[in-house]
N, C-alpha and C positions, 0 to 999 in steps of 0.2 A: 548772568549767573555767577560767573567767576569772580565778578567785582563785588556782589552782594553776599556778605558773609555774616552780617549781624542784623539785628532788628532795626537799628538806626539807619543803616543803608537801605534796608527794605522800605521803610517809611519814606525816606527821601526819593526813592525811585517812583513813587506814585503808585505802588502796587496796591490793587483793590481786590479784596477777597471776594469770592462768589461761591454759592454752593455747588455741590457736584452735579446736581441735576440742572442747574442753570448753565453750568460749564458745558455739559453735554448738549444742551439745547442750543447754546450759542455756536458751538462747533458744527452741529448738524445743520443749522441755518446757513452757515458759511459754506459747507460742502455743497448743499442744495443749490445755493446761488451760483456756485463755481462749476456746477455740473459735474462734480466729483462722485465717484462711485463710493457709497457709504460702506456697503457690506461686500468686500471683495471675496470671490470664491463661493458665494451663495447663489445657486442657480434654481430656477423654477419658482421663485417666490416674488418676482418683481411686481406682479400685479395683485398679490394676495397678503402674505405675511409681512414682507418688508414694509409696505406703506402703513400697516397697523403699527408696526414697531416705531417708525418714524413719528407717527402721531402721539404714541404713548410718550416718547422722549420730549416732544414739543410741549405735551401736557405736564411734563415732570412727574410722571407716574412711576410707581414700582410696577414690575411686569411679571406675569405668570405665563410661560410658554407651555401650552398643553398639546401634546401629541404623541403618537405611537413611536416606538423605538426606531432609531435610524432616520430621523427627520431633522437633523442639524440643529437641534435645540441648544446644545451645549457650545457648538461652534458659533452660533449667532451671538450667544452670551459673551464668549471670549472676544468677539470682534468689536463689542461695545467699548473696548479700551481706546480704540481709534478715535472715539469722540471725546477723549479726555485731553486736556492741555498736556503738552510734552513733559513739562516739569512744573512742580509746585513747590513753594517754600514751606518747611516745617521747622519746629523748635528742634534743635539737634539733641539727639538722645531721648527724645520722647517716644514712648511706645504706642501712643495713640495718634501719630501723625498730626499733632497739634498745629493749627494755624497760628503763626506768630502774632497776627492781629487780634485773634480770638481764641486765646488758649482754653483748653477744655480740661485737661488733667491737673491734678494736684502738683505733680512734678513741673509742668510747664509754668503754671501760675507762680509757684514759688521761685523758680529760676528767673523769670522776668521781673518779679518783685525784687530780686536780689541784684541782678545785673542790668536791668533796664535796657537801654538802647545797645548795650554791648552783649546782649543774649546771642549766643551763636545760632545761626540759621543754616539749615542743610536743604538740598534739593533732591526731591523724590521723582524718579521717572514714572511715566503712566503705567509702564509694564509692572511696576511695583505696587500699583493700586487696584489690582484685581485679586480677590480672594474666593476660592471655590471649595465647597464641602459637599460631599456625597452624603445624603441622609441615609443613615442605617439604624436599625434598632438599638445599637449600643451608644449612640450619640447622647451626650448628657447636657444638662443645663450649664455645668461647669465648662464643657467644651465650648459652648457657643457663647455664653454670657460671662461666666467667670466664677471665682470662688475665693474664699479666704485662704491665704498661703501661709501655714504655720512656720515654714522654714524662713520666709521673708520676715515674719514677725519676730522670730528669735534672732535672726542676724541683725536686724535693725533695732532690736530691743524695743519693739512697739507693742502696745496692748491692742486686743482684737477689735477694739472700738475705733481704732484709727484707720481711716480709708486706705492708707498707704500699704496695708497688708494684703489688699485685694490683688489677686492675680486675674487680670482681665482675659476673657475668652476672645474667640475669633472675631465676633461682631464688633465689640468696641475697638479691637485693633484694626478693623476695617474702616474706621472714621475717614471721611474724605475719599472713599474707594467704593468700587462696585463689588457687592457681595452676592455670591450665587449659591443657592441651595439646590442641588440636583436631587431629583426623585423625591419631592417634598412629602408625598403621601406616606413614605416609609418612615418619616420622623414621628415619634411618639406624640399623641395628643397632648399630653402635659408639657412636651417641649415646645410645641406649636404655640401653647398658650403664652409662653414666655416671650413670643415674638410680638404679641398684641401691642403693648405700649410702645416698644421700640419702633414699630411701624407708624403708629399714630402719634406719639408724643415724644419719643426719644428717651423715655424713662428706662432705668435698669434696676432690677430687683435682685440683689446679691445677699443672701442670708439676712441680716438684720440692718443692713445699711440703707439709708435714705438717699439715694443718688438720684440726681437729675442731670444727666448728661445729654444735651441736645445733639445727638450723634448725626452726622451728615453722611448718609449712606444711600446709594442707589441699589435697591434689592432687585434681584432677578431670580425667579424660582422656575424649575422645570418639573413636569409631572407627566406621567403616562396614564391615560384614561383607564387602562387595565388595572392599574394599581388601586382604584377606587374599590374594587371588589376583592381583589386578590390578597393585598397586603396591608391596606389601610385607606385612609381618605384624608383630604384637606378638611379640617373643621371649618364650619360655616362662618364663625366670627373672624378667623384669619383670612379666609377667602374673600370676605367682605371688604378687608382692609387692603387688599391688593387691587389697585385701581384698574389696571388693564389686563384682561385675560386674552391671550392671542392663541389662536388654533393654528398649528402647523399641518402639513400634509406631505404625501409622497408626490413625487413627480408626476405630472399628468399627462406627459407625452414621452414617447420612446426616445425621441432626439434629445430631450432634456436629461432623461436618465442616463443616456449614453455619455453625455458631456460630464455629468457628475462622476460616473464610473471612471472615465478616462482621466479626469482631474485627480481622483483620490487614490486610485490603484497605484501601488508602489512596485514599479518594474524597473529593474536594471537597465541602463542605457545600451549595454552590449546584447542584452537579451532582446530588447525592442528592435535593434538592428538585424538580429538573426532570425527572428520569428515574425512572420507576417500574419496578421489576423484580418481576414477580409471583412468587409462591412456587414455582410449577412451573419457572420458569426458574433460580432459585437451586438447586432440587433437581437440575435437569438438569446444571448445572455439576458437582455432586459425584458424579453418576452417571457422568459422563465419566471422572473420576479413579478411581473404583472399577473401572469396566471396563477402564481402561488398565492397572491393577495386575493384572488377570487375563487380559489379552490375550495371544494366542499370538505376536503380532508385537512385543511389548515385553519387554525383558529384565527378568525378575522379580527378579534378583539386584541390579540396579541400583536398582530401586524407582522409584516415581513421587512426587515431592515434593508436600507440601501446598501448595507455592508454585504448582503448576499451577492449582488452583482459585482461589487469590488473584489471580494475574495474569489468569485468564479472567474473573473477576468485574469487574476493573478495566478490561479491554478490552471487556466487554459494556456497561458504562456509557458508555465512549468511543465505541463504535459507534452506540448510540442518540443520543448527544449530538451527534455529527457529522451524522447524518441529520436531527435536529431542527434544527441551525444551517442546513443547506442548504436546508430547507424553510421557514425563517422561523417555526418554531414555538416556543412558550415552554415547553412540557412534552410528554412523550411516554411511551409504554410500551414495553418491549422486545418483541421478537418472536423466533421461532425463527430467521428469516432473519438476524437480527442476529448469530447464532452464527457466520456466516462470518467475522466480525471477531474471533472468539475462537480461530480456527485457529492464528494465530501464537503464541499462548500455549501451545498444546498441543505443537506440532512442536519447540519448543525445550526442553521438559521431559521428553521420553520418549527412553530409549536403546533403539534398535531392534535386534532380533536379525536374523539374515541374511534370513529371509523378509519381515521388515518393511522391510528396505532395499530389497528387490526391489519391493515394493508401493510404496515412496515415503512419506516422512513426511506429505505433504498427504493422499494417499489413506487412510493409516492414521488420521489425525485425523478425516477426514470419516466413516470407517467407525465409529470410536468415538462420534462425534456421533449418527449415525443408529441405531445400536445402543441407545444411551441413550435416544433419542426413543421408540423402540419400546417399551422397558421401561416408561417412563413413561406411555405411552399405555395399556398393558395393565394397569397398576395400577388404572385408573380405569374404562376402558371394556371391554366384552365383546370377546372375540377374534373378528375378522370372518371368520377362517378356520375357525372351529369348525363342525363339521357339525351342522346344525339338524334337528330332527324335523319331520315333514311338517305337523303342526298348529301349529308355532311360526312366527311371522312374522319375516322378517329385518329387524332394526332399522336396518340400514344401506340398505335397499332403495331408499328415496327418493334418498338421496345417490348411490347408484350409478346409478340411472336417470337422474339429471340429467347426470352425466358420460357415460353411455351415448348420450344424446340429442344428442351432438355439442358439449356445452357444455365450456368449459375456463376456467381462470384463469391470468392471467400476472401475477406480483408482482415488481416491481422492487425491488432491495435498498434503495433510497433513496426508495421511495414515501412521500408524505405520509401521515399518519395517516388522513385522510378517505379517500383513495384505497384504502388497505390495507383499511380498514373495509368500504368498498363491495364490494371483490373477495371478501372472506371471507363477508359476509352475503348474497351473491347466490346462494350454493349452496342449492338446495332441500332442506329437511328438515334442514340441518345445525344450525341454532340450536335447533330443537325437540329434536333428539336429544341435543345437548349439555346443554341445560337439564334433561334428565331424569336426568342422571348427576352433574353437579357437585355438589360439597359446599359447605356455607356457608363463605364467605371466598374461594371460587375466583372468579377473574374470567372472565367469559364469553368475550370475544373471544380471549385467549390459549388457552383450552380448546378453542375451535373450531378455531383453527389447528393445535393438537395433534392433533385428530381427523383432520384433512386429512393431517398428516405421518405419523400412525399407520396410516392406511388405505393411503398410498403405500408405507410400509415393509412392509406386509402384502401388497403387490402387488394390492390391490383397485382402486386408481386408479394411473394413471401419473404419474411425476414425471420432469422433465427439468431438470437444473441447468445454467444458462448462467453466463458470467462475472459478470454483474450482474443476473440475474433468476432466477426459478423459475417453472416452468410445470406445473400440475396438469391431467391430462386423462384421458380413457378409456384404459385400458391397451392395448386393441387398436389404438387409433389410433397409439400410440407404436411398436407393433411394426411396423405398416405403414409408418410414416414411416421407421424404421430400415432396412426392406427396401428402400424406395425410394432411400434415400440410398446 
C-alpha cells in the first residue's frame, strides 16, 4: 500500500476490482474454510440466525433483520465489516469512494482524464466503509439521496443544470460500503420509494437530473415487527426488493442468556473483585427476563430486551457495593434482598398492557421477581405444598416448627454480612436441610436464603416487605396482625 500512490502503480500491481458483495462472499468463504469465527460475540444464534446470514452473503443479497428489540440486530450489522478487505484503493479526494479502475463521479472521471496514470490513489480502511442511519420521521430524500447545493453553484459559478452542483446524500457517499438503515418502518413511505431503483438498478433521482450511477452498496435493514402497526410499515415493493429477510429471536436457554449478560454488562474490575454474585442469583436475573416475556401484564409484541438482564446485573453489583460501602466492608456477596435494587432496571424495560398498568410497574416487577424466585426454589428443593404419604416425614417440619414457635427474622436491606449471616443461620433445621440438597459449587448461605423465600412464596411461612426491611414469620401470626390492623 505504501508503494502504490497513483493509478499507474495500481495497474502495474495487478490489482483487480470486485464488487462489495463479491468481496464479502470471498472473505466469508475463506473464514469458513479456515474454521474462523465469523461473528465474534454473537451468542445463541449459531444454529438459526447466523447460518441464514451466511447464506444471504453467499447469495450476494441485501438483508433485512427482523426482530424485537434487544436481539442484536444492529450488532450483527456492524460485525459485517469484518468480511470486508482490510483496505481498498480510492481516487484521492473523491467524495464517493471512487474505484480508480472504474470511476463513478464526475470529479474522478475528470481527474483521471487530466492526470492519467499519475492520478493520486488513497487507501480506505474497512472501518470507514460502514455507514449507519437511524430512520426517523424527519429523514428527508436530501439526507439519503442528495439535493442541489446553491452555495456550491455560486462558489463554482456553475448553472443548476451542471451535475457538479449536486450535494450527494448518505447513500451515494456509501459507494463500495455497507449501508445500514435501522428501524426501516419509521422511514416515511415516500422516502422508502426513493430506495427502489437504488436497490434494483443503482439509479439516482435528484431534482431534474438524469443520473445513472451504478452504486456498489451492500444494504442491511433492521426492523421491529411491532413497528408495523404502531408507527409505520415497510412498503411492499421495497420489501420485495430486499432479497433475504432474516428473523432474529431472544436466547432460547438460560445458560446462553447468562453468557450474553455477562459479556455485555459493564462492571468495573475492582467491583467484580469485591462483590461475589452466586450462580443462582445470575440465573435469577435471567429467569426474570424469561418470565417477563411470558407475563400476562407485559406486551408480548413489544418484547423484553436483553438489556433488561444486562442493566439488572449492573444494578445488582451496585446494590451490593453500596451496602458494602455503608458497612465499611471490603467484600460481600449478593442476596435476594439486593434484588430490590434491581427493580428500576425492570420497570424501565417492560411495556405493560392495560392490566399491567392497573397493577403498576413496581408491583409487576415485584411479581416477576417472586415468581422467578419460586421457580428457582422448586428446581432444587421439594415442593413444600406436595401432599405427603403418612409414613413419609415432612422435610420442612423443623423449619416450620421454629416459625410456629413464635420465632421470626427481620432483615434490613443494608444489614452487614455478619448480621445477615446470624439472622439466616438461627433458623432451626434450615442449614441441615439445605446441605442435603445443594449441589457441588452451590454456596450455602445464598441457598439457605432461597429456601426461606421459596417457603414464603409457597405460603408455608409468612413474608412481610417493608420499605427497607423484610420480615419472615409464622403465616398465622401475619394473618392475625393484618386483622388487628
